[in-house]
C-alpha positions, -999 to 999 in steps of 0.1 A, spaced: 0 0 0 29 23 9 45 18 -25 13 25 -43 8 57 -23 43 68 -33 36 61 -69 4 82 -68 21 111 -50 50 110 -74 27 110 -104 6 138 -91 37 158 -83 49 155 -119 15 162 -134 9 193 -113 42 208 -126 27 212 -161 15 247 -168 -20 251 -181 -30 247 -208 -8 216 -209 -3 194 -239 -20 161 -237 11 143 -250 31 153 -219 3 141 -196 0 108 -215 37 102 -214 39 108 -177 10 84 -170 24 58 -194 57 58 -175 40 57 -141 15 30 -149 28 9 -178 2 -18 -170 -25 7 -162 -36 19 -128 -59 0 -104 -95 14 -103 -90 31 -70 -56 45 -80 -72 61 -111 -98 77 -89 -73 90 -64 -52 106 -92 -82 123 -107 -95 134 -73 -60 147 -64 -58 167 -96 -93 181 -91 -85 192 -55 -57 213 -69 -80 229 -94 -61 214 -123 -90 210 -147 -70 207 -179 -48 180 -166 -78 162 -150 -94 161 -184 -63 148 -201 -60 121 -175 -95 109 -180 -89 109 -218 -58 88 -212 -77 63 -193 -104 60 -220 -79 58 -248 -62 29 -230 -95 10 -229 -100 17 -192 -137 14 -182 -144 47 -165 -172 51 -140 -190 79 -122 -162 83 -96 -138 92 -124 -162 116 -142 -173 131 -109 -137 141 -103 -137 161 -136 -170 178 -126 -156 186 -92 -126 203 -109 -151 223 -131 -169 235 -100 -137 245 -83 -127 267 -112 -163 279 -120 -162 264 -155 -198 257 -162 -194 252 -199 -169 223 -195 -190 209 -167 -221 207 -189 -202 191 -217 -186 166 -194 -220 159 -177 -236 153 -211 -207 131 -221 -215 107 -192 -248 98 -208 -232 92 -242 -206 70 -225 -233 52 -206 -219 63 -173 -247 68 -147 -250 103 -132 -255 103 -94 -261 130 -68 -225 140 -69 -225 144 -107 -255 167 -106 -244 186 -75 -209 194 -89 -225 205 -122 -251 227 -105 -223 242 -83 -202 249 -115 -232 267 -130 -239 286 -97 -203 298 -94 -203 307 -131 -235 328 -127 -257 306 -148 -289 302 -129 -309 289 -158 -287 259 -163 -286 253 -126 -324 254 -124 -327 230 -153 -303 205 -137 -323 207 -105 -355 197 -123 -336 171 -143 -326 155 -110 -362 152 -100 -371 137 -134 -343 112 -131 -352 103 -95 -318 113 -83 -318 121 -46 -317 159 -38 -297 170 -8 -288 203 9 -259 209 -16 -284 207 -45 -307 232 -29 -281 256 -16 -263 258 -50 -296 263 -68 -308 290 -44 -274 307 -46 -274 306 -84 -308 323 -85 -296 349 -59 -266 357 -81 -288 360 -112 -312 384 -94 -340 358 -95 -352 362 -60 -387 347 -66 -371 315 -80 -347 315 -50 -377 316 -27 -394 288 -46 -363 266 -42 -362 275 -5 -399 266 -1 -394 233 -18 -365 226 6 -386 233 37 -415 212 24 -393 182 16 -372 157 36 -340 178 34 -333 202 64 -323 237 55 -291 251 69 -275 285 74 -260 285 40 -292 278 21 -311 304 42 -284 330 38 -286 326 0 -324 330 0 -322 361 23 -295 376 2 -316 371 -29 -345 390 -12 -321 417 0 -308 424 -35 -343 431 -47 -353 451 -16 -379 425 -4 -375 432 33 -407 413 42 -394 380 28 -360 386 42 -374 392 77 -397 362 74 -368 340 65 -348 352 95 -378 346 118 -381 310 103 -344 305 110 -348 315 146 -379 293 151 -360 264 137 -330 272 159 -308 276 129 -276 295 136 -276 330 120 -243 348 113 -230 381 101 -240 374 65 -276 367 76 -280 398 97 -262 421 72 -285 410 44 -316 415 65 -305 449 78 -297 460 43 -331 449 31 -347 468 60 -327 498 50 -339 496 14 -374 496 28 -367 527 50 -374 506 81 -346 522 101 -361 513 135 -364 476 127 -328 477 114 -317 494 146 -335 468 167 -319 439 148 -285 454 153 -292 459 190 -301 422 193 -269 413 175 -249 436 198 -261 416 228 -242 386 215 -266 367 194 -243 373 164 -208 387 166 -209 423 154 -182 432 129 -171 464 112 -189 453 81 -222 450 99 -217 483 117 -210 500 84 -242 485 69 -263 499 98 -246 533 96 -252 534 58 -289 526 64 -293 553 90 -275 579 68 -299 571 39 -328 575 63 
C-alpha cells in the first residue's frame, strides 16, 4: 500500500508541474511511465481526485482521456472528479459538456455528478442551467440534498431571480432535506438584493424558530433589506439584538447599519 501511495504522490507531483493549458502528450507520457500496465481502479480515482482538488482542470481532463484511450472502463467516480474540478474553477461550460458526455458513454450520473455541475453553474453565474439541472434530478429520480438546494438558491440569488430562489427554498422546507445556514443566507441575500425586506425578515424569523444559527451574513443582508425599505427602527432593533451577543458584530455589519441610517 505504501509503495502504491508513493507512486500516486510521485505521479501527481509531476502532473501538477505542467502549466495550463498543458499538452495532452506530456500528460499521456507521464501516465504511461508511471503505470505501464494501467492503474488499479482506486488508483485512477485517487489521481483524478487529487488533480481536481488542486483545481487542475485541464490535466484532469487529459488524465480521463488517457484512461479512456487505453481501454479503461471509467465510472461515475472518475467523471465526478472532472465535474468537481469544473466546479472548483467555476467552469460551467466544460461541466455541462462533461456531464452530457457521461450519458453518451453510458456512465450513470449520481447526486455528486448533478451537484458538482449545479455548483459549477452557480459559481459561473448561470442560474438557468442550474435550475434545469435541479429539475432534471427530479425527473431522473436522483436524490436531492442540501448541496443541491443551496447551490440552486445561490445561483438564483446571483442571477437576481429572488422569486425563484424563494421557490427553491420553499421546496426545501417542504421536503425531507433540512435547510441550513448557507441555504437560508442565499435566500435572504436574494431578497435583500431586490429590496424584499418582508421576505428577508420572514426567512430570518423562520431560522430563529428552527433554531438555525444565524451569522454576520444573515443579519447584514436583513439589515440592508430593511434599510432599502426605509425601516430604520427595525434595522436598529436587529443590530441591538446582535450587539447583545446573538451574532458577533463586525465592522462590516456596523457600516451596513450606519449606511442605512444615513440614507434615512
